[in-house]
The first five atom37 places (N, CA, C, CB, O) and aatype in JSON, in Angstrom:
{
  "aatype": [12, 15, 3, 12, 15, 15, 10, 15, 8, 6, 18, 0, 15, 16, 16, 3, 13, 15, 8, 8, 19, 2, 5, 0, 19, 10, 19, 10, 11, 11, 5, 8, 9, 7, 7, 7, 11, 15, 19, 3, 0, 11, 3, 10, 0, 3, 0, 15, 19, 10, 9, 8, 7, 12, 19, 1, 1, 10, 10, 5, 1, 10, 7, 0, 0, 19, 6, 14, 15, 5, 15, 5, 3, 12, 19, 0, 9, 14, 6, 3, 19, 10, 0, 1, 10, 6, 6, 11, 5, 1, 7, 2, 12, 6, 18, 13, 10, 3, 3, 10, 16, 11, 10, 6, 6, 15, 10, 15, 11, 1, 15, 6, 10, 1, 15, 15, 3, 9, 6, 10, 10, 3, 16, 19, 4, 6, 19, 0, 3, 0, 15, 0, 15, 0, 16, 13, 1, 11, 10, 17, 1, 1],
  "atom_mask": [
    [1, 1, 1, 1, 1],
    [1, 1, 1, 1, 1],
    [1, 1, 1, 1, 1],
    [1, 1, 1, 1, 1],
    [1, 1, 1, 1, 1],
    [1, 1, 1, 1, 1],
    [1, 1, 1, 1, 1],
    [1, 1, 1, 1, 1],
    [1, 1, 1, 1, 1],
    [1, 1, 1, 1, 1],
    [1, 1, 1, 1, 1],
    [1, 1, 1, 1, 1],
    [1, 1, 1, 1, 1],
    [1, 1, 1, 1, 1],
    [1, 1, 1, 1, 1],
    [1, 1, 1, 1, 1],
    [1, 1, 1, 1, 1],
    [1, 1, 1, 1, 1],
    [1, 1, 1, 1, 1],
    [1, 1, 1, 1, 1],
    [1, 1, 1, 1, 1],
    [1, 1, 1, 1, 1],
    [1, 1, 1, 1, 1],
    [1, 1, 1, 1, 1],
    [1, 1, 1, 1, 1],
    [1, 1, 1, 1, 1],
    [1, 1, 1, 1, 1],
    [1, 1, 1, 1, 1],
    [1, 1, 1, 1, 1],
    [1, 1, 1, 1, 1],
    [1, 1, 1, 1, 1],
    [1, 1, 1, 1, 1],
    [1, 1, 1, 1, 1],
    [1, 1, 1, 0, 1],
    [1, 1, 1, 0, 1],
    [1, 1, 1, 0, 1],
    [1, 1, 1, 1, 1],
    [1, 1, 1, 1, 1],
    [1, 1, 1, 1, 1],
    [1, 1, 1, 1, 1],
    [1, 1, 1, 1, 1],
    [1, 1, 1, 1, 1],
    [1, 1, 1, 1, 1],
    [1, 1, 1, 1, 1],
    [1, 1, 1, 1, 1],
    [1, 1, 1, 1, 1],
    [1, 1, 1, 1, 1],
    [1, 1, 1, 1, 1],
    [1, 1, 1, 1, 1],
    [1, 1, 1, 1, 1],
    [1, 1, 1, 1, 1],
    [1, 1, 1, 1, 1],
    [1, 1, 1, 0, 1],
    [1, 1, 1, 1, 1],
    [1, 1, 1, 1, 1],
    [1, 1, 1, 1, 1],
    [1, 1, 1, 1, 1],
    [1, 1, 1, 1, 1],
    [1, 1, 1, 1, 1],
    [1, 1, 1, 1, 1],
    [1, 1, 1, 1, 1],
    [1, 1, 1, 1, 1],
    [1, 1, 1, 0, 1],
    [1, 1, 1, 1, 1],
    [1, 1, 1, 1, 1],
    [1, 1, 1, 1, 1],
    [1, 1, 1, 1, 1],
    [1, 1, 1, 1, 1],
    [1, 1, 1, 1, 1],
    [1, 1, 1, 1, 1],
    [1, 1, 1, 1, 1],
    [1, 1, 1, 1, 1],
    [1, 1, 1, 1, 1],
    [1, 1, 1, 1, 1],
    [1, 1, 1, 1, 1],
    [1, 1, 1, 1, 1],
    [1, 1, 1, 1, 1],
    [1, 1, 1, 1, 1],
    [1, 1, 1, 1, 1],
    [1, 1, 1, 1, 1],
    [1, 1, 1, 1, 1],
    [1, 1, 1, 1, 1],
    [1, 1, 1, 1, 1],
    [1, 1, 1, 1, 1],
    [1, 1, 1, 1, 1],
    [1, 1, 1, 1, 1],
    [1, 1, 1, 1, 1],
    [1, 1, 1, 1, 1],
    [1, 1, 1, 1, 1],
    [1, 1, 1, 1, 1],
    [1, 1, 1, 0, 1],
    [1, 1, 1, 1, 1],
    [1, 1, 1, 1, 1],
    [1, 1, 1, 1, 1],
    [1, 1, 1, 1, 1],
    [1, 1, 1, 1, 1],
    [1, 1, 1, 1, 1],
    [1, 1, 1, 1, 1],
    [1, 1, 1, 1, 1],
    [1, 1, 1, 1, 1],
    [1, 1, 1, 1, 1],
    [1, 1, 1, 1, 1],
    [1, 1, 1, 1, 1],
    [1, 1, 1, 1, 1],
    [1, 1, 1, 1, 1],
    [1, 1, 1, 1, 1],
    [1, 1, 1, 1, 1],
    [1, 1, 1, 1, 1],
    [1, 1, 1, 1, 1],
    [1, 1, 1, 1, 1],
    [1, 1, 1, 1, 1],
    [1, 1, 1, 1, 1],
    [1, 1, 1, 1, 1],
    [1, 1, 1, 1, 1],
    [1, 1, 1, 1, 1],
    [1, 1, 1, 1, 1],
    [1, 1, 1, 1, 1],
    [1, 1, 1, 1, 1],
    [1, 1, 1, 1, 1],
    [1, 1, 1, 1, 1],
    [1, 1, 1, 1, 1],
    [1, 1, 1, 1, 1],
    [1, 1, 1, 1, 1],
    [1, 1, 1, 1, 1],
    [1, 1, 1, 1, 1],
    [1, 1, 1, 1, 1],
    [1, 1, 1, 1, 1],
    [1, 1, 1, 1, 1],
    [1, 1, 1, 1, 1],
    [1, 1, 1, 1, 1],
    [1, 1, 1, 1, 1],
    [1, 1, 1, 1, 1],
    [1, 1, 1, 1, 1],
    [1, 1, 1, 1, 1],
    [1, 1, 1, 1, 1],
    [1, 1, 1, 1, 1],
    [1, 1, 1, 1, 1],
    [1, 1, 1, 1, 1],
    [1, 1, 1, 1, 1],
    [1, 1, 1, 1, 1],
    [1, 1, 1, 1, 1],
    [1, 1, 1, 1, 1]
  ],
  "atom_positions": [
    [[19.03, -6.18, -14.24], [18.09, -5.09, -14.35], [18.86, -3.79, -14.31], [17.03, -5.15, -13.22], [19.75, -3.61, -13.48]],
    [[18.54, -2.88, -15.22], [19.24, -1.6, -15.25], [18.86, -0.77, -14.03], [18.94, -0.84, -16.55], [17.86, -1.03, -13.35]],
    [[19.66, 0.25, -13.78], [19.43, 1.12, -12.63], [18.07, 1.8, -12.74], [20.54, 2.16, -12.53], [17.36, 1.94, -11.75]],
    [[17.74, 2.23, -13.95], [16.47, 2.92, -14.17], [15.27, 1.99, -13.96], [16.43, 3.52, -15.59], [14.29, 2.37, -13.32]],
    [[15.35, 0.79, -14.48], [14.21, -0.13, -14.32], [14.12, -0.63, -12.87], [14.35, -1.34, -15.28], [13.02, -0.88, -12.37]],
    [[15.26, -0.75, -12.21], [15.25, -1.13, -10.8], [14.58, -0.04, -9.96], [16.69, -1.39, -10.3], [13.77, -0.33, -9.08]],
    [[14.93, 1.19, -10.24], [14.35, 2.32, -9.52], [12.86, 2.45, -9.83], [15.08, 3.62, -9.89], [12.06, 2.77, -8.96]],
    [[12.5, 2.19, -11.06], [11.1, 2.23, -11.46], [10.29, 1.16, -10.74], [10.97, 2.05, -12.98], [9.18, 1.4, -10.28]],
    [[10.87, -0.03, -10.63], [10.21, -1.12, -9.9], [10.07, -0.77, -8.42], [11.0, -2.43, -10.07], [9.03, -1.03, -7.81]],
    [[11.12, -0.19, -7.84], [11.08, 0.22, -6.44], [9.98, 1.26, -6.21], [12.45, 0.78, -6.01], [9.25, 1.19, -5.23]],
    [[9.89, 2.22, -7.13], [8.86, 3.25, -7.02], [7.46, 2.63, -7.11], [9.04, 4.31, -8.12], [6.57, 2.97, -6.33]],
    [[7.27, 1.72, -8.07], [5.96, 1.09, -8.24], [5.55, 0.3, -6.99], [5.97, 0.16, -9.46], [4.41, 0.39, -6.54]],
    [[6.47, -0.47, -6.44], [6.12, -1.28, -5.26], [5.88, -0.4, -4.04], [7.23, -2.29, -4.96], [4.99, -0.69, -3.23]],
    [[6.65, 0.67, -3.9], [6.48, 1.57, -2.75], [5.17, 2.34, -2.84], [7.66, 2.55, -2.66], [4.46, 2.48, -1.85]],
    [[4.85, 2.86, -4.03], [3.6, 3.6, -4.16], [2.39, 2.67, -4.02], [3.55, 4.33, -5.52], [1.37, 3.06, -3.46]],
    [[2.51, 1.46, -4.54], [1.42, 0.49, -4.4], [1.18, 0.17, -2.93], [1.74, -0.8, -5.19], [0.04, 0.17, -2.47]],
    [[2.26, -0.09, -2.2], [2.15, -0.36, -0.76], [1.52, 0.83, -0.06], [3.54, -0.67, -0.15], [0.58, 0.67, 0.72]],
    [[2.04, 2.03, -0.32], [1.56, 3.24, 0.33], [0.07, 3.46, 0.04], [2.37, 4.45, -0.14], [-0.7, 3.76, 0.95]],
    [[-0.32, 3.3, -1.2], [-1.72, 3.51, -1.59], [-2.65, 2.54, -0.86], [-1.88, 3.36, -3.1], [-3.64, 2.95, -0.27]],
    [[-2.33, 1.25, -0.91], [-3.2, 0.25, -0.3], [-3.28, 0.4, 1.22], [-2.71, -1.14, -0.65], [-4.35, 0.27, 1.81]],
    [[-2.16, 0.68, 1.85], [-2.16, 0.85, 3.3], [-2.92, 2.1, 3.69], [-0.73, 0.91, 3.84], [-3.7, 2.08, 4.65]],
    [[-2.71, 3.2, 2.97], [-3.44, 4.44, 3.27], [-4.94, 4.25, 3.12], [-2.95, 5.57, 2.36], [-5.71, 4.72, 3.95]],
    [[-5.37, 3.57, 2.06], [-6.79, 3.33, 1.84], [-7.37, 2.47, 2.97], [-7.02, 2.63, 0.48], [-8.46, 2.76, 3.48]],
    [[-6.66, 1.43, 3.36], [-7.14, 0.56, 4.44], [-7.21, 1.3, 5.77], [-6.24, -0.67, 4.57], [-8.16, 1.13, 6.52]],
    [[-6.2, 2.11, 6.05], [-6.21, 2.88, 7.31], [-7.36, 3.88, 7.3], [-4.85, 3.61, 7.51], [-7.98, 4.11, 8.34]],
    [[-7.65, 4.46, 6.16], [-8.77, 5.39, 6.06], [-10.1, 4.7, 6.41], [-8.85, 5.98, 4.64], [-10.93, 5.27, 7.12]],
    [[-10.29, 3.49, 5.92], [-11.49, 2.72, 6.26], [-11.55, 2.45, 7.76], [-11.52, 1.38, 5.47], [-12.59, 2.6, 8.39]],
    [[-10.42, 2.05, 8.33], [-10.38, 1.78, 9.78], [-10.65, 3.04, 10.59], [-9.03, 1.17, 10.18], [-11.28, 2.99, 11.64]],
    [[-10.16, 4.18, 10.1], [-10.42, 5.45, 10.79], [-11.9, 5.79, 10.74], [-9.59, 6.6, 10.15], [-12.48, 6.23, 11.74]],
    [[-12.52, 5.59, 9.59], [-13.97, 5.85, 9.48], [-14.74, 4.98, 10.47], [-14.46, 5.59, 8.05], [-15.68, 5.44, 11.11]],
    [[-14.32, 3.74, 10.59], [-14.96, 2.82, 11.53], [-14.74, 3.31, 12.96], [-14.4, 1.38, 11.37], [-15.66, 3.31, 13.78]],
    [[-13.52, 3.73, 13.26], [-13.15, 4.16, 14.6], [-13.9, 5.44, 14.99], [-11.63, 4.39, 14.69], [-14.44, 5.54, 16.1]],
    [[-13.94, 6.41, 14.1], [-14.54, 7.71, 14.4], [-16.06, 7.67, 14.33], [-14.0, 8.76, 13.44], [-16.75, 8.2, 15.19]],
    [[-16.57, 7.03, 13.28], [-18.01, 7.06, 13.07], [-18.77, 5.89, 13.62], [0.0, 0.0, 0.0], [-19.98, 5.81, 13.44]],
    [[-18.11, 4.99, 14.29], [-18.79, 3.84, 14.84], [-19.27, 2.87, 13.78], [0.0, 0.0, 0.0], [-20.12, 2.02, 14.04]],
    [[-18.71, 2.98, 12.56], [-19.03, 2.03, 11.5], [-20.29, 2.32, 10.73], [0.0, 0.0, 0.0], [-20.7, 1.51, 9.9]],
    [[-20.93, 3.44, 10.99], [-22.19, 3.76, 10.33], [-22.04, 3.89, 8.81], [-22.77, 5.04, 10.89], [-22.92, 3.47, 8.06]],
    [[-20.94, 4.48, 8.36], [-20.78, 4.72, 6.92], [-19.78, 3.76, 6.27], [-20.33, 6.14, 6.69], [-19.36, 3.98, 5.13]],
    [[-19.39, 2.72, 6.97], [-18.38, 1.79, 6.45], [-19.05, 0.49, 6.0], [-17.3, 1.5, 7.52], [-19.77, -0.16, 6.76]],
    [[-18.8, 0.14, 4.75], [-19.29, -1.12, 4.2], [-18.58, -2.28, 4.9], [-19.06, -1.18, 2.66], [-17.37, -2.24, 5.13]],
    [[-19.34, -3.33, 5.25], [-18.79, -4.46, 5.99], [-17.67, -5.15, 5.22], [-19.89, -5.47, 6.3], [-16.66, -5.55, 5.82]],
    [[-17.83, -5.3, 3.91], [-16.78, -5.94, 3.1], [-15.52, -5.08, 3.06], [-17.3, -6.19, 1.66], [-14.41, -5.6, 3.17]],
    [[-15.69, -3.77, 2.9], [-14.54, -2.86, 2.9], [-13.8, -2.92, 4.23], [-14.99, -1.42, 2.61], [-12.57, -2.92, 4.27]],
    [[-14.55, -2.98, 5.32], [-13.94, -3.06, 6.64], [-13.18, -4.37, 6.81], [-15.01, -2.92, 7.74], [-12.07, -4.39, 7.33]],
    [[-13.8, -5.47, 6.37], [-13.13, -6.77, 6.48], [-11.86, -6.8, 5.64], [-14.08, -7.91, 6.04], [-10.82, -7.29, 6.1]],
    [[-11.92, -6.29, 4.41], [-10.74, -6.25, 3.54], [-9.63, -5.39, 4.14], [-11.12, -5.72, 2.14], [-8.46, -5.77, 4.13]],
    [[-10.01, -4.22, 4.66], [-9.02, -3.32, 5.27], [-8.38, -3.97, 6.49], [-9.68, -1.99, 5.66], [-7.17, -3.87, 6.69]],
    [[-9.19, -4.62, 7.29], [-8.66, -5.27, 8.5], [-7.68, -6.38, 8.15], [-9.8, -5.83, 9.34], [-6.65, -6.53, 8.8]],
    [[-8.0, -7.18, 7.12], [-7.11, -8.27, 6.7], [-5.79, -7.7, 6.19], [-7.78, -9.13, 5.6], [-4.72, -8.21, 6.54]],
    [[-5.86, -6.65, 5.38], [-4.63, -6.06, 4.83], [-3.76, -5.48, 5.95], [-4.98, -4.96, 3.8], [-2.56, -5.73, 5.99]],
    [[-4.37, -4.72, 6.84], [-3.6, -4.1, 7.93], [-3.06, -5.17, 8.88], [-4.47, -3.08, 8.7], [-1.93, -5.06, 9.36]],
    [[-3.84, -6.18, 9.14], [-3.38, -7.26, 10.01], [-2.16, -7.95, 9.38], [-4.52, -8.29, 10.26], [-1.18, -8.23, 10.07]],
    [[-2.23, -8.21, 8.09], [-1.09, -8.82, 7.39], [0.14, -7.94, 7.41], [0.0, 0.0, 0.0], [1.26, -8.42, 7.55]],
    [[-0.07, -6.62, 7.26], [1.05, -5.69, 7.29], [1.68, -5.64, 8.68], [0.6, -4.28, 6.86], [2.91, -5.65, 8.81]],
    [[0.84, -5.6, 9.71], [1.36, -5.55, 11.09], [2.13, -6.82, 11.41], [0.19, -5.35, 12.1], [3.2, -6.75, 12.02]],
    [[1.62, -7.97, 11.02], [2.33, -9.23, 11.27], [3.67, -9.25, 10.53], [1.47, -10.43, 10.83], [4.67, -9.71, 11.08]],
    [[3.69, -8.75, 9.28], [4.95, -8.71, 8.53], [5.93, -7.75, 9.2], [4.71, -8.28, 7.06], [7.12, -8.05, 9.3]],
    [[5.44, -6.6, 9.64], [6.33, -5.67, 10.35], [6.93, -6.31, 11.59], [5.57, -4.39, 10.74], [8.13, -6.2, 11.84]],
    [[6.09, -6.98, 12.36], [6.6, -7.66, 13.56], [7.67, -8.68, 13.19], [5.46, -8.35, 14.32], [8.71, -8.77, 13.84]],
    [[7.4, -9.45, 12.15], [8.37, -10.47, 11.72], [9.67, -9.82, 11.26], [7.77, -11.33, 10.59], [10.75, -10.25, 11.66]],
    [[9.58, -8.8, 10.43], [10.78, -8.17, 9.87], [11.57, -7.39, 10.9], [10.39, -7.25, 8.73], [12.78, -7.22, 10.76]],
    [[10.89, -6.91, 11.94], [11.58, -6.14, 12.97], [12.07, -7.02, 14.12], [10.67, -5.07, 13.51], [12.59, -6.51, 15.11]],
    [[11.91, -8.34, 13.97], [12.52, -9.26, 14.92], [11.61, -9.82, 15.98], [0.0, 0.0, 0.0], [12.08, -10.55, 16.86]],
    [[10.33, -9.51, 15.95], [9.42, -10.08, 16.94], [8.99, -11.47, 16.49], [8.17, -9.16, 17.16], [8.97, -11.77, 15.3]],
    [[8.65, -12.29, 17.45], [8.22, -13.65, 17.13], [6.8, -13.62, 16.55], [8.28, -14.56, 18.4], [5.89, -13.05, 17.15]],
    [[6.63, -14.24, 15.39], [5.33, -14.35, 14.75], [5.11, -15.82, 14.44], [5.23, -13.46, 13.44], [5.99, -16.48, 13.88]],
    [[3.96, -16.32, 14.81], [3.64, -17.72, 14.59], [3.73, -18.06, 13.1], [2.24, -18.05, 15.13], [3.18, -17.33, 12.28]],
    [[4.39, -19.15, 12.73], [4.49, -19.53, 11.32], [3.14, -19.73, 10.64], [5.3, -20.79, 11.2], [3.0, -19.43, 9.45]],
    [[2.15, -20.22, 11.37], [0.84, -20.44, 10.77], [0.17, -19.12, 10.37], [-0.05, -21.2, 11.73], [-0.78, -19.12, 9.58]],
    [[0.65, -18.03, 10.91], [0.07, -16.73, 10.59], [0.77, -16.05, 9.43], [0.12, -15.83, 11.8], [0.37, -14.95, 9.05]],
    [[1.77, -16.65, 8.85], [2.57, -15.96, 7.84], [1.93, -15.94, 6.46], [3.91, -16.59, 7.74], [2.42, -15.23, 5.58]],
    [[0.86, -16.69, 6.24], [0.31, -16.8, 4.9], [-0.3, -15.52, 4.35], [-0.7, -17.87, 4.88], [-0.25, -15.3, 3.14]],
    [[-0.89, -14.67, 5.18], [-1.56, -13.47, 4.69], [-0.74, -12.2, 4.9], [-2.89, -13.32, 5.36], [-1.29, -11.1, 4.85]],
    [[0.56, -12.34, 5.14], [1.38, -11.17, 5.4], [1.59, -10.36, 4.13], [2.72, -11.59, 5.98], [1.71, -10.9, 3.03]],
    [[1.63, -9.07, 4.31], [1.8, -8.12, 3.22], [3.29, -7.85, 3.0], [1.03, -6.79, 3.51], [4.04, -7.7, 3.97]],
    [[3.71, -7.78, 1.75], [5.11, -7.45, 1.45], [5.35, -5.97, 1.76], [5.45, -7.76, -0.05], [4.55, -5.11, 1.37]],
    [[6.43, -5.69, 2.45], [6.77, -4.33, 2.81], [8.06, -3.96, 2.08], [6.92, -4.16, 4.36], [9.08, -4.64, 2.25]],
    [[8.04, -2.88, 1.28], [9.26, -2.47, 0.57], [10.41, -2.19, 1.54], [8.98, -1.22, -0.28], [10.21, -1.69, 2.64]],
    [[11.6, -2.54, 1.11], [12.79, -2.39, 1.96], [13.0, -0.95, 2.44], [14.02, -2.85, 1.22], [13.37, -0.73, 3.59]],
    [[12.77, 0.01, 1.55], [12.98, 1.4, 1.93], [12.0, 1.83, 3.02], [12.84, 2.31, 0.72], [12.36, 2.58, 3.92]],
    [[10.78, 1.36, 2.94], [9.78, 1.67, 3.98], [10.24, 1.08, 5.31], [8.38, 1.12, 3.59], [10.18, 1.75, 6.35]],
    [[10.68, -0.16, 5.28], [11.15, -0.8, 6.5], [12.36, -0.07, 7.09], [11.5, -2.28, 6.23], [12.42, 0.16, 8.29]],
    [[13.31, 0.3, 6.23], [14.52, 1.0, 6.7], [14.15, 2.35, 7.32], [15.51, 1.2, 5.54], [14.7, 2.73, 8.36]],
    [[13.24, 3.07, 6.68], [12.82, 4.38, 7.21], [12.08, 4.23, 8.54], [11.92, 5.11, 6.2], [12.25, 5.04, 9.45]],
    [[11.29, 3.19, 8.65], [10.56, 2.95, 9.89], [11.53, 2.59, 11.02], [9.53, 1.82, 9.7], [11.38, 3.06, 12.14]],
    [[12.52, 1.76, 10.71], [13.54, 1.42, 11.71], [14.29, 2.67, 12.15], [14.52, 0.38, 11.16], [14.57, 2.85, 13.34]],
    [[14.63, 3.53, 11.2], [15.35, 4.77, 11.52], [14.49, 5.68, 12.4], [15.75, 5.5, 10.22], [14.97, 6.24, 13.38]],
    [[13.24, 5.82, 12.04], [12.34, 6.69, 12.79], [12.1, 6.18, 14.22], [11.0, 6.82, 12.06], [11.96, 6.98, 15.15]],
    [[12.06, 4.88, 14.39], [11.76, 4.28, 15.69], [13.01, 3.82, 16.44], [10.82, 3.12, 15.51], [12.9, 3.14, 17.46]],
    [[14.18, 4.16, 15.95], [15.43, 3.66, 16.52], [15.52, 3.82, 18.03], [16.6, 4.35, 15.87], [15.94, 2.89, 18.72]],
    [[15.15, 4.95, 18.55], [15.29, 5.21, 19.98], [14.25, 4.53, 20.86], [0.0, 0.0, 0.0], [14.45, 4.38, 22.06]],
    [[13.16, 4.11, 20.26], [12.09, 3.5, 21.06], [11.53, 2.24, 20.4], [10.97, 4.51, 21.29], [10.33, 1.99, 20.44]],
    [[12.42, 1.46, 19.78], [11.99, 0.27, 19.05], [11.25, -0.73, 19.94], [13.18, -0.4, 18.39], [10.29, -1.36, 19.51]],
    [[11.69, -0.88, 21.18], [11.05, -1.83, 22.09], [9.58, -1.44, 22.32], [11.81, -1.88, 23.44], [8.7, -2.3, 22.31]],
    [[9.33, -0.16, 22.53], [7.96, 0.31, 22.73], [7.14, 0.19, 21.45], [7.97, 1.76, 23.22], [5.96, -0.16, 21.47]],
    [[7.79, 0.49, 20.33], [7.12, 0.39, 19.03], [6.68, -1.05, 18.77], [8.06, 0.89, 17.9], [5.55, -1.29, 18.34]],
    [[7.56, -2.01, 19.03], [7.21, -3.42, 18.85], [6.1, -3.84, 19.81], [8.45, -4.31, 19.06], [5.22, -4.63, 19.45]],
    [[6.14, -3.32, 21.02], [5.09, -3.62, 21.99], [3.74, -3.08, 21.48], [5.43, -3.01, 23.37], [2.72, -3.77, 21.57]],
    [[3.75, -1.87, 20.97], [2.52, -1.28, 20.42], [2.02, -2.06, 19.21], [2.75, 0.19, 20.04], [0.82, -2.28, 19.06]],
    [[2.94, -2.48, 18.34], [2.56, -3.3, 17.18], [1.95, -4.63, 17.62], [3.77, -3.54, 16.28], [0.99, -5.11, 17.03]],
    [[2.53, -5.21, 18.66], [2.01, -6.49, 19.18], [0.59, -6.31, 19.72], [2.93, -7.04, 20.29], [-0.27, -7.15, 19.47]],
    [[0.35, -5.23, 20.44], [-1.0, -4.95, 20.96], [-1.99, -4.72, 19.81], [-0.98, -3.7, 21.89], [-3.13, -5.18, 19.87]],
    [[-1.53, -4.01, 18.78], [-2.39, -3.79, 17.6], [-2.7, -5.1, 16.91], [-1.71, -2.82, 16.62], [-3.84, -5.34, 16.5]],
    [[-1.7, -5.96, 16.78], [-1.91, -7.26, 16.14], [-2.93, -8.09, 16.93], [-0.58, -8.03, 16.02], [-3.78, -8.76, 16.34]],
    [[-2.84, -8.04, 18.24], [-3.79, -8.76, 19.09], [-5.21, -8.22, 18.91], [-3.38, -8.67, 20.56], [-6.17, -8.99, 18.83]],
    [[-5.34, -6.9, 18.85], [-6.66, -6.29, 18.64], [-7.24, -6.71, 17.29], [-6.57, -4.75, 18.71], [-8.43, -7.01, 17.19]],
    [[-6.4, -6.71, 16.27], [-6.86, -7.11, 14.94], [-7.22, -8.59, 14.9], [-5.79, -6.8, 13.89], [-8.19, -8.98, 14.25]],
    [[-6.45, -9.42, 15.6], [-6.74, -10.86, 15.66], [-8.08, -11.13, 16.32], [-5.63, -11.59, 16.41], [-8.84, -11.99, 15.88]],
    [[-8.36, -10.38, 17.37], [-9.6, -10.58, 18.12], [-10.77, -9.79, 17.54], [-9.4, -10.17, 19.57], [-11.9, -9.88, 18.01]],
    [[-10.46, -9.02, 16.49], [-11.47, -8.13, 15.87], [-12.05, -7.16, 16.89], [-12.6, -8.97, 15.23], [-13.23, -6.82, 16.86]],
    [[-11.19, -6.72, 17.8], [-11.58, -5.74, 18.81], [-11.61, -4.35, 18.21], [-10.62, -5.79, 20.02], [-11.03, -4.09, 17.15]],
    [[-12.29, -3.46, 18.89], [-12.32, -2.08, 18.44], [-10.92, -1.48, 18.62], [-13.39, -1.25, 19.22], [-10.28, -1.69, 19.65]],
    [[-10.47, -0.73, 17.62], [-9.14, -0.12, 17.71], [-9.18, 1.1, 18.62], [-8.63, 0.28, 16.31], [-10.19, 1.8, 18.72]],
    [[-8.07, 1.32, 19.29], [-7.92, 2.48, 20.17], [-7.31, 3.63, 19.38], [-7.04, 2.13, 21.4], [-6.79, 3.43, 18.28]],
    [[-7.37, 4.81, 19.92], [-6.76, 5.98, 19.28], [-5.26, 5.78, 19.1], [-7.03, 7.25, 20.11], [-4.69, 6.21, 18.1]],
    [[-4.62, 5.12, 20.06], [-3.18, 4.87, 19.95], [-2.87, 3.92, 18.78], [-2.64, 4.28, 21.28], [-1.82, 4.02, 18.16]],
    [[-3.8, 3.0, 18.49], [-3.62, 2.1, 17.34], [-3.67, 2.9, 16.03], [-4.69, 1.0, 17.34], [-2.88, 2.66, 15.12]],
    [[-4.61, 3.82, 15.96], [-4.76, 4.66, 14.77], [-3.51, 5.53, 14.59], [-6.03, 5.55, 14.87], [-3.03, 5.69, 13.47]],
    [[-3.0, 6.08, 15.67], [-1.77, 6.89, 15.61], [-0.59, 6.05, 15.12], [-1.46, 7.5, 16.98], [0.23, 6.53, 14.34]],
    [[-0.51, 4.82, 15.57], [0.55, 3.91, 15.14], [0.45, 3.65, 13.63], [0.48, 2.57, 15.92], [1.45, 3.67, 12.92]],
    [[-0.76, 3.41, 13.17], [-0.97, 3.19, 11.73], [-0.66, 4.45, 10.93], [-2.41, 2.74, 11.46], [-0.14, 4.36, 9.81]],
    [[-0.97, 5.62, 11.48], [-0.61, 6.88, 10.82], [0.9, 7.01, 10.66], [-1.15, 8.06, 11.61], [1.37, 7.51, 9.64]],
    [[1.65, 6.56, 11.65], [3.1, 6.6, 11.57], [3.6, 5.76, 10.39], [3.73, 6.09, 12.89], [4.48, 6.18, 9.64]],
    [[3.04, 4.58, 10.24], [3.43, 3.7, 9.12], [3.06, 4.37, 7.79], [2.74, 2.3, 9.25], [3.84, 4.33, 6.84]],
    [[1.88, 4.97, 7.73], [1.46, 5.66, 6.5], [2.4, 6.82, 6.16], [0.02, 6.17, 6.65], [2.77, 7.0, 5.0]],
    [[2.78, 7.59, 7.16], [3.69, 8.71, 6.94], [5.03, 8.23, 6.38], [3.93, 9.48, 8.26], [5.56, 8.82, 5.45]],
    [[5.54, 7.16, 6.94], [6.82, 6.61, 6.48], [6.69, 6.08, 5.05], [7.3, 5.48, 7.43], [7.57, 6.3, 4.22]],
    [[5.59, 5.4, 4.76], [5.38, 4.87, 3.41], [5.26, 6.01, 2.39], [4.1, 3.99, 3.37], [5.81, 5.92, 1.3]],
    [[4.55, 7.07, 2.75], [4.41, 8.22, 1.86], [5.76, 8.9, 1.62], [3.41, 9.23, 2.44], [6.09, 9.28, 0.5]],
    [[6.54, 9.06, 2.69], [7.87, 9.68, 2.56], [8.77, 8.84, 1.67], [8.52, 9.87, 3.94], [9.54, 9.37, 0.87]],
    [[8.68, 7.55, 1.81], [9.5, 6.65, 0.99], [9.11, 6.75, -0.48], [9.35, 5.2, 1.47], [9.97, 6.81, -1.36]],
    [[7.81, 6.75, -0.76], [7.34, 6.88, -2.14], [7.78, 8.21, -2.75], [5.81, 6.75, -2.21], [8.19, 8.26, -3.91]],
    [[7.7, 9.28, -1.97], [8.12, 10.6, -2.47], [9.62, 10.64, -2.75], [7.76, 11.69, -1.45], [10.05, 11.18, -3.78]],
    [[10.4, 10.07, -1.86], [11.85, 10.07, -2.04], [12.25, 9.24, -3.27], [12.55, 9.51, -0.79], [13.14, 9.62, -4.03]],
    [[11.58, 8.12, -3.46], [11.88, 7.27, -4.62], [11.48, 7.98, -5.91], [11.14, 5.92, -4.51], [12.18, 7.88, -6.91]],
    [[10.36, 8.7, -5.89], [9.95, 9.46, -7.07], [10.98, 10.54, -7.41], [8.57, 10.1, -6.83], [11.31, 10.73, -8.58]],
    [[11.49, 11.23, -6.4], [12.5, 12.26, -6.65], [13.76, 11.66, -7.25], [12.84, 13.01, -5.35], [14.37, 12.26, -8.14]],
    [[14.17, 10.48, -6.77], [15.34, 9.8, -7.35], [15.08, 9.46, -8.81], [15.67, 8.52, -6.56], [15.94, 9.64, -9.67]],
    [[13.89, 8.96, -9.07], [13.51, 8.57, -10.43], [13.47, 9.78, -11.35], [12.15, 7.86, -10.43], [13.89, 9.7, -12.51]],
    [[12.98, 10.89, -10.85], [12.85, 12.11, -11.64], [14.22, 12.69, -12.01], [12.04, 13.13, -10.87], [14.39, 13.26, -13.08]],
    [[15.2, 12.54, -11.11], [16.55, 13.07, -11.36], [17.3, 12.3, -12.43], [17.35, 13.06, -10.08], [18.27, 12.81, -12.99]],
    [[16.88, 11.08, -12.73], [17.6, 10.23, -13.7], [17.34, 10.65, -15.09], [17.22, 8.78, -13.54], [17.86, 10.04, -16.03]]
  ]
}
């Protein structure tokens, strides 16, 4: 694969990941803030499944133990997003993994998310957006 097509593929996968995760987090935020009054049940279920899969994949990729039976619905995370997240959380990775584990448990039990869970998801969204922007700038310079 040429450098340009490789970069184009990287940009497409990163923006796709960023878009889907941002949309799902937005649905979860509406549920969290509004008590679910304006959230469609199917949209909420779809968003929860996507975010749960992403959280499980993050836990797996960052070295936490994830049950093999749970690996089927995991979301693919672009390498650049993962690298940026590791860099951002380098000083407090143990706490970050602990928070991700608590979020995964809440999603598994279909419990109401806490404000700290929403903040954690915002962090992932910020990193995904930054990665997509950086990849676009690389692509534009070519």
